[in-house]
N, C-alpha and C positions, 0 to 999 in steps of 0.2 A: 619627810626629805618632801621638796618638792622639783618636782621631776619635768625633764624637755626629755619629750620623747623627737625625734624628728623622720618626719618621710611618715606618720601615725598611722594615716588614712591612705595605703597605701595594703599589700596583701597583707606580708609578718606586722606591718605597723601597726595594723587597725586590730592586729590578735594580742600584740602586746599592749596597745593603749587600753583595750577592754581590760585585760587581764591585770593588769595593772589599777586600773580606776576602779573595781568590782574586790579588789581585794585590798586595798590601802586605802579603806574612807580617810582616814587622818591626811596622807598624802595629797598635795594638789597637782596633778599629769597636765602637762602643756603639751599640745599637737601643734605642730609648726610642721606646715605639707602646703608646698606649693602648687598643688594641686594639677599637674600634669595630666596625663590619659593616663595609669595607672592609680591614681589617688581618688576613690571614689569615695565620700561622706557615706553612701550610704550605707557600708560595711559597717558607720557606728550610729545606727540613728537610734540604738536600742540607748545609746549610755548619752547620746549630745543633754539630756540637761540632766544631764548628775552633776551636782555640788560641787565635784572636787574636782570638774572636770573645764579645761579651758583649751578651743582650736582655734585657732591662728593660722589664715591664710599667710602665706612668704616665702622667702625664696634663703635656703641658708647659705646662700651668697651676700644677703643683706647684712652688712655687720652692726650699721644703725638699728634697727630692726631688732636683731641679735641681741644687740646691748640693750634696748629696750626691756628686753624680754628679761634678761639678766636680772635686771635692776628691776622690775614688776615684779616677778614673782618668784622672786628670790631662789635662783638658779642653785640649789644645790647637788645634782646628781644629773645629768646628759645620756641619753641614752639611743647614738647615733644609730639611725637605721636609713637616713634618707639619703636616693643613693641612683641614679640609671643604673639599670640592671639587667639589661636584654644584649646578650651576646649579638644577635644577628642586629640589633641598632645602632651596637657601638661598634662595627662593622663600618655600616653605611655613614656612618655621622660619630666617628671617635670624640671631635674635637667638645661636644658638649656633655658627656662621658667627664672628658678630661678636667672642663671648669667645675663640673657638678660636684663630681666624687672625690677631687682633688680641695681646686679651689676652695668649694664648700667647707669642706672637712678641717682646712685652714683656719677659715673664719670662724668660725666654732670655737676651735684649739683658743686661736688665740683670743678671743672675747672670757673664754674660761679664765687665758688664764689670769688678763683682767682683774676679773671678779673676784678670784681665791687664790692668787697669789698668795698674800698676807695671812690667808688662813686656812690653808688646805682638811684640814680636819673635818670627817661628814663629808666629803668632799670625792666625785668620783666622775672622771669621761669615761661611759662604759662605750666601746666601737664595735660596732654590729658588723666584722666582714666576711669572707666566703672562701672555700675550699679551692677554689680556681686560680686564686695566686699562685700554689704550686706545680702548678704543672698538670705534667699528665706520666701515668703512672703505666706499666706494662698489662698485658693483656688478666693476668692471671696474678700475679704477684705484686706485693710493697705496698706498704698504705699510707698516707700523710700524716707525718705525730708535728707537735709544734716546734720544732727545730730541723724542719725541712727546709732545702735550701729553699726562696722561692723565681720560680720559674710560670711566670707570667706568656699565654700566648695571644689575648687579644686584647685589645682596645681595653674591653673594658675589665676583664681583672688585672693588665695593666695598672689605670685607674684606681683599685681598693689597692693592688699589693703600694702603690706613693702614699695611698692615706696612714695605709698601716704605718710604714715607717718614718711620717710625721708624727703621730700618734704615739709611738715610741720615741720619738724623738723629742717632744715633749715633754714625756716623763722622766729620762736621763739629763735633759737640758736643763729645767725649766723644778723638776720635781711635781709634777703634775699628777694626783694620782689616776692613774685608766689601767682599765682592762678592754681585750681585746679579745672576741672571740670569731672562730672560722668553720663555718656550718657548712654541712653538705646540701645537695638539690632541699627545697621545701616545699608540700603538693597541702593540700585540704582547700576548706571554705575559703572562698572570696579569693582566690587567686585569679589573677587577670589571664581570659583564653588566649594568648600569646602564648604561652609555656603550654610543655609537653602536653601535661594529661589533661587539662582542664579543654587545648586545646580539639581531643582525642574525641571527648565528653561530646561537646558541643557539634563537631562535627555527625559524630555516629546518630547523634540525636535528629538532625537535620538529613541521613545519611549523602555527604559528603565527604568525597575526598580525603584519607586519611594520609598527608606527608610523613613521612620519614626518611631520612639526611642518610644516605649512602648503603648499608646494605643494612643498617640500624643495631648492629656490632657496639657503640658505643657506650660504655657502660659509666652508672654513676650512682650516687649512694644516694639515699631518701629519706629523709625526714618529715615527719609528721607535724604538721605547725604549728598543734597544739604541744607537742614537745620539746621543739623547740621554746617555746615563749619562755615553758617552765625551766627549760635549761637559764635564761637571758636572765628567770627573778633569780634562779641561785648563784647565778654570777655575781651575780647584782650585788647581793648581802655577803655571800664569802668569798667572792674570787677578791686572791691578792694582787695586791697594785702592783703595775708593770708586767703582771705575767697573762701569757696568750691559752687560750683554750680551742680546741679542737670539739665541735659539736660535730655527732656522726648516729645516723641507727640505724648501722648495722644492717641492712636491706641495700644490697649492691643486686641490678638489673640492668640487662642491656633492653637497650630503644625499645626492640622490634620484639623483647616478653613480654613487657610492660605494655606496650601497643596488643597484642595479643589479649592480656589478662585483661583489660578496659575493654576490650573488643567480647569477651565473652561473656563479663558479670552484666551491662551493657543489654547483650541480647537477654540472658535469664530476666533481667526487671526488666525492660520493656518487648516482652513475651517473642520475642522474634525467633525466626529456624537458628539452631544452633551453627555457627560459624559465619553466619549474612555478613555480621561487619566488618571480618575478615576479608571479604572482598573489599572492602573501600582502601584498602593503604594501596600507597603507590610511593614507591624509593623517588627519591628525588635527589638533587646534583648536589654532594657534601658542603655542608658548611666554610668557608678556610678556614684553614688552620685546628680543623674541628681536634679538642683531645680527645682520646682514645677514652681515658677509664683516669673516676676519680675513687678513692675510698680513702675512708674518716679512719683513726683509728682515737677513737673519744676515752681511751683509759685513763685517763691526765683527771679528765672530769668525772671521770665513775669513780676513780680510787680517792683520789684529793674531797672533793666538794659532794660527791653520795649522788650524782645524778645518773640515771639512767633512762633512754624510749621506753615509755610506757606500750607505743604501738606498733607491731609489725607490719609490712607493707602490704600485706595480704588483710588484716584490720585494717590498716588506715584506708587501703585504696579504697574500701566498703562504703566506709563510713564517707570517703570525700563523693565517690560515689553518687552518694544515697541524699548530699547535701544539694547537688548542684540537680537530681534531679526533682528535691523536693523546691527547688531554689531558680528554677526556669526563666520567674517575673527579672532575677535582680537578671541572667545571665542573656539576655534581652535586653534588660536595659545597657548592658554592658557591652555586646554586642555593636546595637544600632546606635546607640553614641549617644541617648536620651538620658542617662544616667549621669551626663556635664548638665543640664540644666537645673539638674536639684545644689548644685554651690551654686551655682552660675547666677539662684534665683536670690539664693539666701546673703551669699559675701560677697562683698564687692573689694574691701580695704583690707582684707584683713582678717579684722577683730572680728570677736564672737560677734552674734545682735547682730552685725550692721549689715543693710539687706540694700541690695541695685532697687530700691524703687526710688 
């Protein structure tokens, strides 16, 4: 396999790239990332010189670049993770999300169609999406399945729903082999500290306010990132073309309960008085259009492809907190912006090894 992974310097992307580079030494892994604020090459320092790995800095909307990558590396598989993904940012700047998540996906699909259409055998376009495309569930009942009607509520989820539809359209119209997965909220090492769990960890470390939307009653299903990556590998290898697979962690938690748990674990590990960090919680105005509850029915991937999550939330959150405590320099570099100088110093035009000097 020659695999193009888009967004491979991001949170889920970096875990995915590392997994495929390590597990498939005879395959070549090309990581394409434009390196927005969420892209961090320090996440991949341990594999950056691997013989089966190439990093290219570039935008998925750059059709000429995508064509060059397909031609030069004879791409056989695409794992499309690149996306603007933060709901709050999509509310403030929706057009960026539309350009990246919809137009970027369309460019990738069109280039893949051109280079594969005479021989689709051994090819696959894998689009990684979100459970947010399904809308909102009731407080205590219901699960998202693969046939749940789409009902996106934010510019982010609407842009991801649009890209899902494009992928399916290329399958039905052109016969392109595709799979889609819709996953629940990921957490784990290397997550940018704008998201709930790393933000809480960072703020607790520095005894800063812990902002919680509304009353903290919004419910999400949580998936440990390494479980997600195993699922991506499973779908890539075993998934049926044209199918969608929901990936969930069987871990429904209210936001406030998560914050309480993180506070208590952090207090214990930092040697603070029990309950000290809970005093930092501050309830803030709720996010516009904040969906009440997401929950995944992952029975299809479990029954058909034999994947199940290995981490409960209780075990995964401890591993996550331990990683951030052991990697406070990484956290400091990200929150201060210093991490950007690493790739700005090493990459200019996007090709591996081309320096700015």
